[in-house]
Structures are given as structure tokens and as C-alpha cells.
N, C-alpha and C positions, 0 to 999 in steps of 0.2 A: 423372306428368301431375297438375297440382294441381286441387283442386276448384274454384279460381277459374276455371280454363280450362274445365272441364267444365260448370260451371253456367252461364257466360256463353255458351258456344258453343251449349248446348242452348236457351237463352232466345232468342239470336239466330236460330237456325234455327226454332224455333217462331213467333217474331214474324214472320220473312219468309214463312213459310207463310201466316199470316193476312194479310199484306199482298197477296199473290198471291190468296188465296181471296176477299178482300173485293171484288176487281174480276172475278172469274171466276164465282162462284156468286151465286145470289139472296139478297137481304138476309137472310131468315129462316136460311138455311143459314150465312151468315156470322156471324150473331149466335150461333148455337150453337156454331160452331167457336171464336170469339173467347171465348166462356164457358168452354168446355173448356180453352183454351190459358192463360187467366187462372188457372184452378184449377191447372193444371199448373205455372205460374211460381210460384205460392205454395208449392206443394209442394217444387219444386226448390230455391227460396230457404230454406225452412225446413229441409230436409235439410243443405244447405250451411252452415248456422249451426253444425253440429256441430263443423267445422273451426275450431279455435282460432287459426289463422295467417291468417286472412282479412284482417285490416288494417281501419283505419278507412275509408279510401277504399272498399274493396270492400263494407264493411257498410253504408255511406252510400247506395251504388248499389243494394245489396239492399233497402234500406228503401224507395227511390224505385220500385223494379220492384214490390214488394208494393203500395205505395199506388196505382200505375197499374194493377195487377191488380184492386184492389177496385174502382176507378173503372170499369174495363172490365166487370167482372162486373155492376155495377149498370146501367150504359149498355145493355148488350147485352140487358138484360131490359126496360128501360123505352122505349127508342126502336124504332122500326120503318122499313121502307122504305129510302129513299136515306139518311136521317140515320143510321141504324146503320151502312150500309155505309161512309160517309166517317168516321164517328167510330171504327169498328173499324180502318180504314185508317190513321187518325192515330195511334191507341193502339198498334198493332202497330208503327208505325215508331218509337214511343217505345220500345217494348222492344228493337228492334234497336239504337237508339242507345245505350241505357243498357248493353246487354250489349257492344257494341263499345267503349265506354268502359272497361268492366271489362276486356276483352281487352287494351287498349292498357296500362292499368295493371299487369296482370299480365305483360305483355311487357316493360315498362320494369323491373319489379322483377327478373325473371329475367335480363335483360341485365346489370343492374347488379350482381347476385350472381355472375355468371359471371365478370365482370371484377374482382372483389374490391373493388367500390366500396361505400361505406357506402350503405344503403337510404335512399331518399328519405323525408322526414317524411310520416307518414300511410299509406304502403304497408304497413308491418308494424305489429304491435301492439307496445305499449309495452315489454313484458317482452322482446321481441326485440332492440329497440334497446338496452335497459339491458345485455342480456347481450353485444351485440356491443362496446359501450362498455368493460364490464369486461374482455373479453378482449384488447383493444386495448392 
């Protein structure tokens, strides 16, 4: 199982939890849950960067997730009431969307690899592409 799949699946589940929690709990609880999930997203992305085979697309998605997490951290502390509820709902949907984009890119890469096709540009690091061309 690749780190791309594990990190994206974890972030998708955490974002989905905040989506549901934003409509189920009072705004103050939602704000703290979103704060905790944002810290978790940053931690998951930071640990996942240890994998050198993440590729440019996944690293770009990781960067967007960190930016979204930082904005979520700030917004969860600044806003109150229904504003925080709807903002956390929207940011959590952003986490889910970015994570599913990463899952889709991972699936495409594995599908192409299983069928012996060349990797799509950007889904693998340049060194992997060079090694593949040299081997061919």
C-alpha cells in the first residue's frame, strides 16, 4: 500500500468527519474539531513527504492541503457562530476534494504501472521517469 493512498485516505476521512460534525455539533465544538483535524492534516502531509516517490502532482496537492489547513487553523480561531460552522464545512469539503484528487492520481498511476504503460507526466518524480527511459 502506497503512502499516497494512506495519506489521502486519512485526510479524506478526517475531512468527511468535519463535514458531518459541522452540521451535527454546535459551532464552538465544530471549530475545535476543525482545528484538531487541520493540525492532523499538516502532520500527515509532513510525515508523507519522507516518501521520495510521491511525484509532482501529489506534492502539489499536499501543498494545497497544507495551505488549506493553515487557513482552517486561523479561521477556526477567528470566527464564531454560524460563520465558523459554514466555513469549516467548506474547508472540510476542500480537504475531501483534494484528497480524492490525490486518490484518483494514485489509482491512475497504479493502473498504468500494472499494465506496463509509461507513467503520465507529473505522476512520478523525474528520476523515476529517467530510469524508465534508460531501461527501455
